[in-house]
Every structure is written in C-alpha cells, then in structure tokens.
N, C-alpha and C positions, 0 to 999 in steps of 0.2 A: 241652333245646333249646326255645326259645320260637318264637313265630310269626315274629318278625323274622329269627331265624337260619334258619328254614325257607325264608323268602322269598329270603334271600341265597343259600342252597344252590340253590334253584330257578333263580335268575338265572344263577349261575355254571355250573350244569349245562346250561342252555339255550345259553349261549355256547359251551361246550365241545362240546356236541352239534352245533350248527350248523357249527362249524369242522371237526369230525370228518366230518360229512356232506359238506362241500365237498371235503375231502381224499379221502374214499372214493369220490366221484363218483356217489353215488346219493342222491336225496332220498326219505326214507321218508314216505309218506303226504302229506296236504295239511293237517295239523293245525297247522303253523307252529311257534310257540314252544313249545307243550306237547309236541309230538312231539320237538322238539329237546331239551327238558329230559329227557324219558324216555330218549332215545338217550344223552344225556350221563351220566345216572345209570347206565344199563346199561354204558356205555363205561367209567365209573369202576370199576365192579365187575370187568369183564372185564380192563381194563388193569392194575388192581392185582393181580389174580390172576396175570396173565402175568408181571408184575414179580417177584412172590414166587416163582413156580415157576422162573423163570430166574435168580433171585438177582441181580436188577438193582437199582441204587440208587433210592431214593425222592427225587425232586427236584421242586422247585416245588410244594409243597402249601400250601394255605390252611387255617388253623385257624379254625373257626367253631363257637362253642358247645362247645368242648372236643373236637371231632372234626376229623380231618384229611380234606380233600378233595383228591385228587391231580389237579392241573390237567393236567399233561402226559400222565399215564397215562389220564385220562379222554378226552382228545382222541385218543390212539392207539387206545384201545379203541373209541371211537365210529367212527373211520375203519375199523377192522377189521370192526366190526359192519355198517356201511354197505356196505363192499365185498363182504362175504359175502352180505348180502341182495340187493345189486345183481346178483351172479353167479347167485343162485338165482332171483330174480324176473325177470331179464333185461329188457327194455324196458318194464316197467310204468310207471315214473315216473322218468325220468332228469332230471338237471339240464340246463337249457338255457343 
C-alpha cells in the first residue's frame, strides 16, 4: 500500500466516521477530521467483527491497494462506538 492508497483510506474512514458519529448522536472530541477518521477505522474493525460473528453478508466494500474497506459496516461500527461512548460519557460533548 502506497501513500496515495493510505490517504484514500484516511479520507473514506473520515467520511464514514463522521456519518457514524452523526447517526450515533455523540461527537467524540473536537479533533475534527482526524478524530472522525479514527472513529471510522475503529468502526470498520468493530463493524466487520460484528458482521463476521453474526454471519452477515459483506456489502458495499471498496478495494484500495488490494485491501477491502467495508463502507456500510464502518458506518454501523462508528455509530455503535459513538452511541456507547455517548452513553458512558453522557453530556460531555453532544452534537448541537
């Protein structure tokens, strides 16, 4: 994977993380795009794990540099992560 592939992964993860945070109803930190990218990456791992454990189909993945990035499962995982952190941290930093 080259630098361009990594930047594309980062951009897609940031978009998925931002959508997931919006769906989860909790904005994590004030780091903006970098925090959203981190949430997107963690959401991809969490969502993919949930899909494998529940034997759910893999749909709408993007292949970049020979690796698959699960778009839908990343958004679902980011929303779950955001919702759980929102429940744990309660009114620290809610979306307005």
